[in-house]
C-alpha positions as CSV (number, residue, x, y, z in Angstrom):
1,M,-0.2,0.3,0.2
2,A,2.1,3.0,-1.1
3,T,1.3,6.2,1.2
4,Q,1.8,9.6,0.4
5,S,2.2,13.0,1.8
6,P,-1.3,14.3,2.7
7,T,-2.3,17.9,0.6
8,R,-3.1,20.2,4.1
9,L,-4.8,23.2,3.0
10,S,-6.7,25.8,4.8
11,R,-10.1,23.9,5.8
12,I,-9.5,20.2,4.7
13,T,-6.6,17.3,4.5
14,L,-6.3,14.3,2.0
15,E,-4.1,12.3,1.9
16,F,-3.7,8.8,0.4
17,H,-2.9,5.5,1.0
18,D,-3.1,3.9,-2.3
19,P,-5.9,2.5,-2.4
20,V,-7.9,4.4,-0.3
21,G,-7.6,7.9,0.6
22,R,-8.5,9.7,3.9
23,L,-10.9,14.0,3.1
24,D,-10.9,15.7,6.8
25,L,-12.2,18.4,7.8
26,S,-10.1,20.7,9.0
27,N,-12.5,23.6,10.5
28,P,-11.9,24.3,13.9
29,P,-13.5,23.4,16.2
30,L,-16.8,23.1,15.1
31,N,-15.5,21.6,11.4
32,V,-18.2,24.3,9.6
33,I,-18.3,24.5,6.0
34,D,-17.5,28.0,5.2
35,I,-17.2,28.1,0.7
36,A,-14.0,28.4,1.0
37,M,-14.6,25.1,3.1
38,M,-16.8,24.2,-0.3
39,E,-14.7,25.5,-2.2
40,Q,-12.1,22.6,-1.4
41,L,-14.1,20.0,-0.9
42,S,-14.3,20.3,-4.4
43,Q,-10.8,20.4,-5.4
44,A,-10.8,16.6,-3.4
45,L,-13.3,15.8,-5.0
46,A,-12.5,15.7,-8.6
47,E,-8.8,14.8,-7.6
48,I,-9.8,11.5,-6.2
49,E,-12.3,11.3,-9.0
50,S,-9.4,11.0,-11.4
51,R,-7.3,9.1,-9.1
52,H,-7.8,5.4,-11.0
53,D,-5.2,3.5,-8.4
54,I,-8.0,4.6,-5.5
55,S,-11.4,2.9,-5.2
56,V,-12.2,3.9,-1.7
57,I,-12.2,7.3,-0.1
58,V,-13.1,7.9,3.9
59,I,-14.4,11.4,4.8
60,A,-14.3,12.4,8.9
61,G,-13.9,15.3,11.0
62,G,-11.0,16.7,12.3
63,G,-10.2,16.9,16.1
64,K,-14.0,16.8,17.6
65,T,-16.2,16.1,15.8
66,F,-17.5,15.5,12.6
67,S,-19.2,19.1,11.0
68,A,-21.4,21.5,12.6
69,G,-22.7,22.9,9.7
70,V,-22.6,25.3,6.7
71,D,-21.9,28.3,8.0
72,V,-24.7,30.7,8.7
73,A,-23.5,33.9,7.9
74,A,-23.3,32.8,4.0
75,H,-27.2,32.4,4.5
76,T,-27.2,36.2,4.4
77,P,-29.0,37.3,0.8
78,D,-25.7,38.5,-0.8
79,K,-23.9,35.2,-0.3
80,V,-27.3,32.0,-0.6
81,E,-26.9,31.9,-4.8
82,T,-22.8,31.5,-4.7
83,M,-23.4,29.5,-1.1
84,L,-26.2,26.8,-2.0
85,S,-24.4,26.7,-5.9
86,K,-20.9,25.8,-4.3
87,F,-22.2,23.5,-1.3
88,H,-24.8,21.6,-3.7
89,A,-21.6,21.0,-6.7
90,V,-19.9,19.5,-3.8
91,I,-23.3,16.9,-2.5
92,R,-24.0,16.1,-6.0
93,T,-20.3,15.2,-7.1
94,L,-20.9,13.2,-4.0
95,V,-23.5,11.4,-5.5
96,A,-22.0,10.5,-8.1
97,L,-18.2,9.5,-7.6
98,R,-17.7,6.5,-8.6
99,K,-15.4,5.9,-5.0
100,V,-17.3,4.3,-2.5
101,T,-17.8,6.3,-0.1
102,I,-17.7,6.4,3.9
103,A,-18.3,8.8,6.5
104,A,-17.2,8.4,9.9
105,V,-19.0,10.5,12.3
106,H,-18.3,12.0,16.0
107,G,-19.4,14.6,18.0
108,H,-21.4,17.4,15.6
109,C,-22.5,16.2,12.8
110,L,-25.7,18.7,12.0
111,G,-27.2,20.2,9.1
112,G,-24.9,20.7,5.8
113,G,-22.3,18.4,8.0
114,A,-25.4,15.6,8.0
115,E,-26.4,16.5,4.7
116,L,-22.5,15.7,3.3
117,A,-22.9,12.3,5.4
118,M,-26.0,11.1,4.8
119,V,-24.8,10.8,0.9
120,C,-21.6,9.0,1.9
121,D,-22.6,5.0,0.4
122,L,-21.7,3.7,3.7
123,V,-21.7,5.9,7.0
124,Y,-20.2,5.0,11.0
125,T,-21.0,7.2,13.5
126,S,-19.8,7.1,17.5
127,E,-22.5,6.8,19.2
128,S,-22.5,10.0,21.3
129,A,-22.6,11.9,18.3
130,T,-25.0,14.9,17.6
131,W,-27.3,14.2,14.3
132,G,-29.3,16.7,13.5
133,F,-31.0,19.2,11.1
134,P,-31.5,22.1,12.8
135,E,-32.3,24.8,10.2
136,I,-35.4,25.1,10.9
137,K,-34.8,26.6,13.5
138,L,-33.2,29.5,11.3
139,G,-36.5,30.0,9.7
140,C,-34.2,27.2,6.7
141,Y,-34.7,24.1,5.8
142,P,-31.7,21.9,4.1
143,P,-32.7,21.2,0.5
144,V,-30.3,17.5,0.6
145,A,-32.3,16.7,3.4
146,V,-35.6,17.9,2.1
147,T,-34.8,15.8,-1.4
148,A,-33.2,12.2,-0.4
149,L,-34.2,11.9,3.7
150,A,-37.1,10.1,3.0
151,A,-35.5,8.4,1.1
152,L,-33.0,6.6,3.6
153,V,-34.8,7.3,7.0
154,G,-38.9,6.3,5.6
155,Q,-41.0,9.7,5.4
156,K,-42.1,10.0,9.3
157,H,-39.0,9.9,10.4
158,A,-37.9,12.3,7.7
159,A,-40.1,15.1,9.0
160,D,-40.0,14.7,12.2
161,L,-36.0,15.7,12.2
162,I,-36.6,18.4,9.2
163,L,-39.9,19.9,10.6
164,T,-39.5,19.4,14.5
165,G,-34.9,20.4,13.9
166,R,-34.4,18.4,16.7
167,T,-30.8,16.3,17.4
168,I,-31.0,12.8,17.7
169,S,-27.8,10.5,18.8
170,G,-25.6,8.7,16.6
171,G,-27.7,5.3,18.0
172,E,-30.5,6.5,16.4
173,A,-29.7,8.2,13.6
174,A,-28.6,4.3,13.1
175,N,-31.7,2.8,14.3
176,I,-33.0,4.5,11.7
177,G,-31.4,4.3,8.9
178,L,-29.0,7.5,9.2
179,A,-25.9,4.9,9.2
180,N,-24.9,1.3,9.5
181,R,-23.8,1.0,12.6
182,A,-23.3,2.8,15.8
183,M,-20.8,2.6,18.6
184,V,-18.4,3.7,21.6
185,D,-16.2,6.0,20.1
186,A,-13.6,4.5,19.4
187,E,-14.6,1.7,17.6
188,V,-15.5,3.7,15.2
189,E,-11.9,4.0,13.4
190,S,-11.6,0.4,13.5
191,A,-15.0,-0.5,11.9
192,V,-14.0,1.9,9.1
193,R,-10.9,0.2,8.7
194,E,-12.4,-3.3,8.6
195,T,-15.2,-2.5,6.4
196,T,-12.1,-0.8,4.2
197,A,-10.3,-4.3,3.8
198,R,-13.3,-5.8,3.1
199,L,-14.1,-3.4,0.2
200,L,-10.2,-4.3,-1.0
201,Q,-10.7,-7.4,-1.7
202,L,-13.3,-6.9,-4.4
203,S,-13.4,-5.1,-8.0
204,P,-13.2,-1.7,-8.0
205,A,-14.8,-1.7,-11.3
206,A,-17.7,-3.8,-9.9
207,L,-18.2,-1.7,-7.0
208,A,-18.7,1.2,-9.0
209,I,-20.7,0.3,-11.2
210,T,-23.2,-2.0,-9.2
211,K,-22.7,1.6,-6.8
212,K,-24.1,3.4,-9.1
213,A,-27.2,0.9,-9.9
214,S,-28.2,0.2,-6.8
215,Y,-28.9,4.0,-5.3
216,A,-31.5,4.8,-2.9
217,W,-33.0,7.5,-5.4
218,D,-31.0,7.6,-8.4
219,S,-29.4,10.4,-10.1
220,I,-31.3,12.3,-12.7
221,H,-34.5,12.8,-10.0
222,F,-32.3,13.1,-7.1
223,D,-30.8,16.2,-9.0
224,K,-34.4,17.8,-10.2
225,G,-35.3,17.1,-6.8
226,L,-32.8,19.3,-5.8
227,A,-32.4,21.9,-8.2
228,R,-36.9,22.2,-6.9
229,S,-36.0,22.4,-3.4
230,E,-33.0,25.0,-4.6
231,K,-35.2,27.2,-6.5
232,I,-37.7,27.4,-4.1
233,Y,-35.4,28.3,-1.8
234,L,-33.9,30.6,-3.6
235,E,-37.1,32.3,-5.5
236,E,-39.6,31.5,-2.5
237,L,-38.0,30.8,0.4
238,M,-35.3,33.7,0.5
239,K,-37.9,36.6,0.1
240,T,-40.5,35.7,3.8
241,E,-39.3,38.0,6.8
242,D,-38.6,35.7,9.2
243,V,-35.9,33.4,7.0
244,Q,-33.7,37.2,7.6
245,E,-35.1,37.6,10.9
246,G,-33.5,33.6,11.6
247,I,-31.2,34.3,10.5
248,E,-30.4,37.4,12.3
249,A,-31.3,36.7,15.5
250,F,-28.8,33.4,15.3
251,L,-26.2,35.8,14.0
252,Q,-27.0,38.1,17.3
253,K,-28.0,35.5,19.9
254,R,-31.0,36.5,20.6
255,E,-34.1,34.2,20.4
256,P,-35.5,35.1,16.7
257,I,-39.5,37.2,16.6
258,W,-41.9,35.1,13.6
259,K,-44.3,37.1,12.0
260,R,-47.2,35.9,13.0
261,T,-49.6,37.5,10.5
């Protein structure tokens, strides 16, 4: 197994131990996904896809957390269209990636971070991890989750998480289908290694084709659904007073005052 020196960018670390790659989110303390990280993720995923010697990619969070989600400051009217475009480009690339993707989750896995993890092929989470889609508390919604979460966990579980914004443990995330397995934090990496070892015994070509054939949602419907979700977000949601209030309240560290009439 050939090892190459890791590539360290300002928001991510990418390293290869052929035929396995590892991508760590690195924006401490909470690995918030800002626009700079989105651009670096796109760059890294393009490099991964171009590598014929790589068949498995592990995505994890550096430090004590996976990711607390997309930068709330990027949801303001002057930035939101760029933010959605760049983040959804990352998601679409990840879904279409021919490599088998494995998310290793610990700590916070929220909002865009949970969306990033949920579109990976396999997910291993610590039991104590905190999963959720809290966007509704900002007067927003998670476009990737509203498009694809129901296909993974069922309509009622998806509605519960998206409409209430409540958080769940890694154990519950595994029980409803957001993750393959939940375990104590110290065992997550060993579970990833065990699965990786099994995958490396198999044909990379067969894995890539089987992944394409068996996805929980096909790429055409996913693309159309995400495009619709993004359009509603920009053309309807962003025109409400409540979304502006929710974002401003979060940035000002106060409770939002929702419009009731």
